[in-house]
C-alpha positions as CSV (number, residue, x, y, z in Angstrom):
1,X,31.2,-3.9,23.9
2,X,33.2,-2.2,26.6
3,X,32.4,-5.1,28.9
4,X,33.9,-7.6,26.5
5,X,30.6,-8.8,25.0
6,X,30.7,-9.7,21.3
7,X,27.8,-7.9,19.6
8,X,26.4,-9.6,16.5
9,X,24.5,-6.6,15.3
10,X,21.8,-4.0,15.9
11,X,18.3,-4.2,14.3
12,X,16.3,-1.0,13.8
13,X,12.8,-1.1,12.5
14,X,12.9,2.4,10.9
15,X,14.7,3.1,7.7
16,X,17.3,5.1,9.6
17,X,18.6,5.2,13.2
18,X,16.4,7.5,15.3
19,X,19.2,8.7,17.5
20,X,22.2,10.9,16.8
21,X,24.2,9.8,13.7
22,X,27.5,10.1,15.6
23,X,26.5,7.3,18.0
24,X,25.4,5.0,15.1
25,X,28.6,5.8,13.3
26,X,30.9,4.9,16.2
27,X,29.2,1.5,16.5
28,X,29.6,0.8,12.7
29,X,33.3,1.8,12.8
30,X,34.0,-1.0,15.3
31,X,32.7,-3.5,12.7
32,X,29.2,-4.0,14.3
33,X,26.5,-4.1,11.6
34,X,23.4,-2.0,11.9
35,X,20.4,-3.5,10.2
36,X,17.9,-0.7,9.5
37,X,14.3,-1.6,8.3
38,X,14.7,-4.9,10.2
39,X,12.8,-6.5,13.1
40,X,13.2,-9.5,15.3
41,X,10.9,-12.3,14.3
42,X,11.9,-15.1,16.6
43,X,14.1,-15.7,19.6
44,X,14.7,-19.4,20.1
45,X,16.4,-21.8,22.4
46,X,15.8,-24.7,24.9
47,X,17.3,-24.0,28.3
48,X,18.6,-20.6,27.2
49,X,18.6,-18.3,24.1
50,X,20.4,-19.9,21.2
51,X,19.5,-18.0,18.1
52,X,17.6,-14.9,16.9
53,X,16.0,-14.5,13.5
54,X,15.7,-11.1,11.9
55,X,13.8,-10.1,8.8
56,X,13.5,-7.0,6.7
57,X,10.3,-5.0,6.9
58,X,8.4,-3.1,4.2
59,X,7.0,0.4,4.4
60,X,4.0,-1.0,6.4
61,X,6.3,-2.7,8.9
62,X,5.4,-6.1,7.5
63,X,8.2,-8.7,7.4
64,X,9.4,-9.4,3.8
65,X,9.4,-13.2,3.1
66,X,12.8,-14.5,2.1
67,X,14.8,-11.8,3.9
68,X,15.2,-13.8,7.1
69,X,18.7,-13.8,8.8
70,X,19.6,-16.2,11.6
71,X,22.3,-15.4,14.2
72,X,23.7,-17.7,16.8
73,X,23.5,-15.6,20.0
74,X,23.0,-16.1,23.8
75,X,21.6,-12.7,24.6
76,X,18.9,-10.4,23.1
77,X,18.5,-6.8,24.3
78,X,15.1,-5.3,23.5
79,X,14.6,-1.5,23.3
80,X,11.4,-0.2,21.8
81,X,11.4,3.4,22.9
82,X,9.9,5.2,25.8
83,X,6.5,6.6,26.7
84,X,6.2,9.5,29.2
85,X,4.6,8.7,32.6
86,X,2.1,11.6,32.3
87,X,-1.2,10.0,33.1
88,X,-1.7,11.9,36.4
89,X,-0.7,15.1,34.7
90,X,-3.1,14.5,31.8
91,X,-6.0,13.8,34.1
92,X,-5.3,16.7,36.4
93,X,-5.1,19.0,33.3
94,X,-8.4,17.6,32.1
95,X,-10.0,18.6,35.4
96,X,-8.7,22.1,35.1
97,X,-6.1,21.8,37.9
98,X,-3.0,23.9,38.0
99,X,-0.3,21.3,37.4
100,X,3.2,21.2,36.0
101,X,5.3,18.6,34.3
102,X,9.1,18.2,33.8
103,X,11.6,15.7,32.5
104,X,10.2,12.5,30.9
105,X,6.7,13.3,32.2
106,X,6.7,16.3,29.9
107,X,8.5,14.7,26.9
108,X,11.0,12.0,26.1
109,X,14.1,13.9,25.1
110,X,17.8,14.3,25.7
111,X,18.9,14.1,29.4
112,X,20.1,17.7,29.6
113,X,16.7,18.8,28.3
114,X,14.9,16.8,31.0
115,X,17.0,18.5,33.7
116,X,16.6,22.0,32.2
117,X,12.8,21.5,31.9
118,X,12.7,20.9,35.7
119,X,14.5,24.2,36.2
120,X,11.7,26.0,34.2
121,X,8.9,24.1,36.0
122,X,10.4,25.0,39.4
123,X,10.5,28.7,38.5
124,X,6.8,28.5,37.3
125,X,5.7,26.7,40.5
126,X,7.5,29.2,42.7
127,X,5.8,32.1,40.8
128,X,2.4,30.4,41.2
129,X,2.9,30.0,44.9
130,X,4.0,33.6,45.4
131,X,7.5,32.6,46.4
132,X,9.0,34.4,43.5
133,X,8.1,37.3,41.3
134,X,10.4,36.4,38.4
135,X,9.0,34.2,35.6
136,X,11.3,31.9,33.7
137,X,13.3,34.0,31.1
138,X,12.2,33.6,27.5
139,X,15.7,32.4,26.6
140,X,15.3,29.4,28.9
141,X,12.4,28.2,26.8
142,X,14.4,28.8,23.6
143,X,17.3,26.8,25.1
144,X,15.0,24.0,26.2
145,X,13.5,23.7,22.6
146,X,17.1,23.4,21.3
147,X,18.1,20.7,23.8
148,X,15.0,18.6,23.1
149,X,15.1,19.0,19.4
150,X,15.4,16.0,17.1
151,X,18.6,15.5,15.0
152,X,18.8,18.2,12.4
153,X,20.2,18.4,8.9
154,X,23.2,16.4,7.8
155,X,25.7,18.2,5.6
156,X,28.7,16.9,3.7
157,X,31.9,16.8,5.7
158,X,34.4,19.5,5.0
159,X,37.9,18.2,4.2
160,X,40.6,20.0,6.2
161,X,42.5,22.5,4.1
162,X,45.8,22.2,6.1
163,X,48.4,19.6,5.4
164,X,51.0,20.5,7.9
165,X,51.4,20.8,11.7
166,X,48.8,19.3,14.0
167,X,45.0,20.0,14.1
168,X,41.7,18.3,14.9
169,X,39.4,16.8,12.2
170,X,35.7,16.7,12.9
171,X,33.6,13.8,11.5
172,X,30.3,15.0,12.8
173,X,28.0,16.1,10.0
174,X,24.6,16.2,11.7
175,X,23.2,19.3,13.6
176,X,22.7,18.3,17.2
177,X,23.0,20.3,20.5
178,X,26.6,19.5,21.3
179,X,29.7,21.6,21.9
180,X,32.0,20.1,24.5
181,X,34.9,20.3,22.0
182,X,34.5,24.1,21.9
183,X,34.5,24.5,25.6
184,X,37.5,22.2,26.3
185,X,40.0,23.6,23.8
186,X,42.7,25.5,25.9
187,X,43.6,27.5,22.8
188,X,40.0,28.6,22.1
189,X,40.7,27.4,18.5
190,X,37.5,25.4,18.0
191,X,34.3,27.4,17.2
192,X,30.8,26.7,16.0
193,X,29.9,27.7,12.5
194,X,27.0,29.8,13.7
195,X,25.3,31.1,16.9
196,X,23.3,28.0,17.8
197,X,24.6,25.1,19.9
198,X,23.4,22.8,17.1
199,X,25.8,24.4,14.6
200,X,28.8,22.2,13.5
201,X,32.3,22.8,14.9
202,X,35.3,23.9,13.0
203,X,39.0,24.5,13.7
204,X,40.3,28.0,13.4
205,X,43.5,28.9,15.3
206,X,46.5,27.1,16.7
207,X,46.5,23.5,17.9
208,X,49.0,22.2,20.5
209,X,48.0,18.6,20.1
210,X,46.7,18.0,23.6
211,X,43.9,15.7,22.4
212,X,41.3,17.1,24.8
213,X,38.8,17.6,22.0
214,X,39.2,14.0,20.9
215,X,38.7,12.6,24.3
216,X,35.7,14.7,25.3
217,X,33.6,14.0,22.2
218,X,30.7,11.7,23.3
219,X,30.3,10.5,19.7
220,X,34.0,9.8,19.2
221,X,33.8,12.0,16.2
222,X,37.0,13.9,16.5
223,X,40.4,12.8,15.4
224,X,43.8,14.4,15.6
225,X,45.9,14.8,12.4
226,X,49.6,15.2,13.0
227,X,52.0,16.0,10.1
228,X,54.9,17.1,12.3
229,X,57.0,13.9,12.1
230,X,56.2,12.7,8.6
231,X,54.5,14.8,6.0
232,X,53.8,11.8,3.7
233,X,52.7,9.4,6.5
234,X,51.1,11.5,9.2
235,X,49.9,10.2,12.5
236,X,46.1,10.0,13.1
237,X,45.0,10.1,16.7
238,X,41.9,8.0,17.2
239,X,39.7,7.9,20.4
240,X,39.6,4.4,21.9
241,X,37.3,3.4,24.8
242,X,37.0,-0.4,24.5
243,X,39.8,-1.2,27.0
244,X,43.4,-0.9,28.0
245,X,45.9,-3.6,26.9
246,X,44.0,-4.6,23.8
247,X,46.3,-2.6,21.5
248,X,50.0,-1.9,21.7
249,X,52.6,0.0,19.5
250,X,53.6,-2.1,16.6
251,X,50.2,-3.8,16.1
252,X,48.5,-3.5,12.7
253,X,44.8,-2.5,12.7
254,X,42.2,-1.9,10.1
255,X,41.2,1.8,9.9
256,X,37.8,2.9,8.6
257,X,36.1,6.0,7.4
258,X,33.2,7.6,9.3
259,X,30.7,5.1,8.0
260,X,32.7,2.1,9.0
261,X,34.1,1.2,5.5
262,X,37.6,-0.3,5.7
263,X,40.3,1.9,4.2
264,X,43.7,0.3,5.0
265,X,45.8,-1.6,7.4
266,X,47.7,0.8,9.6
267,X,50.5,0.4,12.2
268,X,49.9,1.6,15.8
269,X,52.7,4.1,16.4
270,X,52.0,5.1,20.0
271,X,49.2,5.2,22.6
272,X,48.4,8.1,24.8
273,X,46.4,7.4,28.0
274,X,44.1,10.4,28.7
275,X,43.2,9.0,32.2
276,X,41.1,12.1,33.1
277,X,38.7,11.2,30.3
278,X,39.0,7.4,30.6
279,X,40.0,7.4,26.9
280,X,43.0,6.2,25.0
281,X,44.4,8.2,22.1
282,X,45.7,5.6,19.6
283,X,48.0,7.1,17.0
284,X,48.2,5.2,13.7
285,X,50.5,5.9,10.7
286,X,48.5,6.4,7.5
287,X,49.2,7.6,4.0
288,X,48.5,11.4,3.7
289,X,45.9,10.9,1.0
290,X,43.8,8.8,3.5
291,X,44.6,10.4,6.8
292,X,41.9,13.1,6.8
293,X,39.2,10.5,6.2
294,X,40.3,8.0,8.8
295,X,37.7,8.1,11.6
296,X,38.0,4.8,13.6
297,X,39.4,1.3,14.2
298,X,37.7,-1.9,13.2
299,X,38.0,-4.4,15.9
300,X,35.4,-7.1,15.0
301,X,34.8,-9.1,11.9
302,X,31.2,-8.7,10.8
303,X,29.3,-12.0,11.6
304,X,27.7,-13.7,8.6
305,X,24.1,-14.7,9.3
306,X,22.6,-17.7,7.6
307,X,19.1,-18.4,6.3
308,X,16.9,-20.2,8.9
309,X,16.0,-23.8,8.3
310,X,12.4,-22.9,8.6
311,X,11.1,-19.7,7.2
312,X,10.0,-17.4,9.9
313,X,6.3,-16.9,10.1
314,X,5.1,-13.3,10.2
315,X,2.2,-14.1,12.5
316,X,2.9,-14.0,16.2
317,X,2.4,-17.6,17.6
318,X,-0.3,-18.2,20.1
319,X,2.3,-19.1,22.8
320,X,4.1,-15.8,22.5
321,X,3.9,-13.8,25.7
322,X,2.4,-10.3,24.9
323,X,1.9,-9.0,28.4
324,X,5.1,-9.8,30.2
325,X,4.0,-8.4,33.6
326,X,1.1,-10.9,33.8
327,X,2.4,-13.5,31.4
328,X,-0.6,-13.2,29.0
329,X,-0.1,-15.0,25.6
330,X,-1.1,-13.9,22.2
331,X,-3.5,-16.9,22.0
332,X,-5.4,-15.7,25.1
333,X,-5.8,-12.3,23.6
334,X,-6.8,-13.6,20.2
335,X,-9.5,-15.8,21.8
336,X,-10.9,-12.7,23.5
337,X,-10.9,-10.6,20.3
338,X,-12.5,-13.4,18.3
339,X,-15.1,-13.6,21.1
340,X,-16.1,-10.0,20.4
341,X,-14.0,-8.0,22.9
342,X,-13.4,-4.5,21.6
343,X,-12.6,-2.8,24.9
344,X,-9.1,-2.8,26.4
345,X,-10.7,-2.5,29.9
346,X,-12.8,-5.6,29.3
347,X,-9.7,-7.4,27.9
348,X,-7.8,-6.5,31.0
349,X,-10.6,-7.9,33.2
350,X,-10.7,-11.2,31.2
351,X,-7.0,-11.8,30.7
352,X,-5.2,-9.4,33.1
353,X,-3.3,-8.0,30.1
354,X,-2.2,-4.5,31.0
355,X,-2.7,-5.0,34.7
356,X,1.0,-5.2,35.6
357,X,3.5,-2.7,36.9
358,X,4.0,-1.0,33.6
359,X,0.3,-0.1,33.4
360,X,0.0,-1.5,29.9
361,X,2.7,0.7,28.4
362,X,4.7,-2.3,27.2
363,X,2.0,-4.5,25.8
364,X,-0.6,-2.1,24.5
365,X,1.1,-1.5,21.1
366,X,1.3,-5.3,20.6
367,X,-2.3,-5.8,21.6
368,X,-3.4,-3.2,19.1
369,X,-1.4,-5.1,16.5
370,X,-3.3,-8.2,17.3
371,X,-6.6,-6.3,16.9
372,X,-5.5,-5.1,13.5
373,X,-4.4,-8.6,12.5
374,X,-7.8,-9.9,13.4
375,X,-9.4,-7.3,11.1
376,X,-10.5,-4.9,13.8
377,X,-9.9,-1.2,13.1
378,X,-8.1,0.8,15.8
379,X,-11.0,3.3,16.0
380,X,-13.3,0.4,17.0
381,X,-11.3,-0.3,20.1
382,X,-12.0,1.5,23.4
383,X,-8.7,2.4,25.0
384,X,-7.7,1.7,28.6
385,X,-9.1,4.0,31.3
386,X,-6.1,5.8,32.9
387,X,-5.6,4.9,36.5
388,X,-2.4,6.6,37.6
389,X,-0.9,5.8,41.0
390,X,-1.7,8.8,43.2
391,X,-1.0,7.3,46.6
392,X,-0.5,4.0,48.3
393,X,-3.5,2.7,50.2
394,X,-3.1,-0.2,52.7
395,X,-5.5,-3.0,51.9
396,X,-6.8,-2.9,55.5
397,X,-8.5,0.4,54.8
398,X,-10.8,-1.2,52.4
399,X,-11.7,-3.9,54.9
400,X,-12.1,-1.4,57.8
401,X,-9.6,-3.7,59.6
402,X,-8.6,-3.1,63.2
403,X,-5.2,-4.3,64.4
404,X,-3.1,-3.6,67.4
405,X,-0.4,-1.0,66.8
406,X,2.9,-2.6,65.9
407,X,1.5,-5.8,64.4
408,X,2.6,-4.7,60.9
409,X,5.4,-2.4,59.9
410,X,4.0,1.0,59.1
411,X,0.5,0.1,60.5
412,X,-1.2,2.7,62.6
413,X,-4.2,1.4,64.4
414,X,-5.4,4.9,65.1
415,X,-6.1,5.4,61.4
416,X,-8.7,2.6,61.3
């Protein structure tokens, strides 16, 4: 969106967005629809992508007939989650070796959790090697557990009690490890409601209207409410990170609540450029009854999908590529399954599915779905043998090759 790309929508297979609510909310406030319990059935085009078909899924993740939606698009971004690269760690642990993991090899979590887990692992390794006599403090583990915790409870938003002066309004209602607004306030007037970093923020003190809390919030979930010029039509300062020059004073924009619902048309009174944070603070004039609930600006009209001319089939077509690394199709895999293959290693040998750079992480879930579709229970399938990359071995070592030194970059004849 910041690069000027028009986004038709987001499709999420789960009933709710798995990430932080504030990030989903800021997308919806722009006018971009989020289709939960939906999946992509087809991506079609001749020389390039021309359209994408979505469909709603039921509780068993099966597409619901008659719910197809077709969008005319030229780009489809696919994100299906992450798996930790922990094969080497798992095998070493199974053999009783003293090994440590950190970051995404330990668990897929928030970036700050990944960095902090490395700090703990480093202390543990130093202790094991006798280079340190101080174990990682217990509070480090407690902090790590908070940083990598999933989104917590969502509570109703508290309406601000004040109706004069200037003060921040917080539109975050979900407990997540986040407190930059607390640390950036020069007046120390923003505090958490409890002792944990996951507690929600609240305003308690004197505000000078600097806007730093608005600019620093990664979820764009803080607004600045200013009654000083007009008590009946106060100014609402909204964070804006789409681009400079798009809005100017005197423009009329549609303002929305935290969930992206349109509230009113409002005039842009002024724009403050907080260059240090690469954020604009757009002040709009709104009726006092609406001002505390205004949370964003709607920039885009929601695209209206149409029903596809041909109902989308729920079955993956035979020409669909399942293993993208080795270009193995669903038809090739189905043929092997119908031929009696029940071992992922045998399937790899026959079709090369799972033999690519990702090690089968991308296609294994889809292959298992094909097994289930063919009536094969998951417990009947032998999973891939883990073969993590430990070190690079030149092919010449297997052939006992002898070459003159310097014939190949990095080749050392003395090793052969």
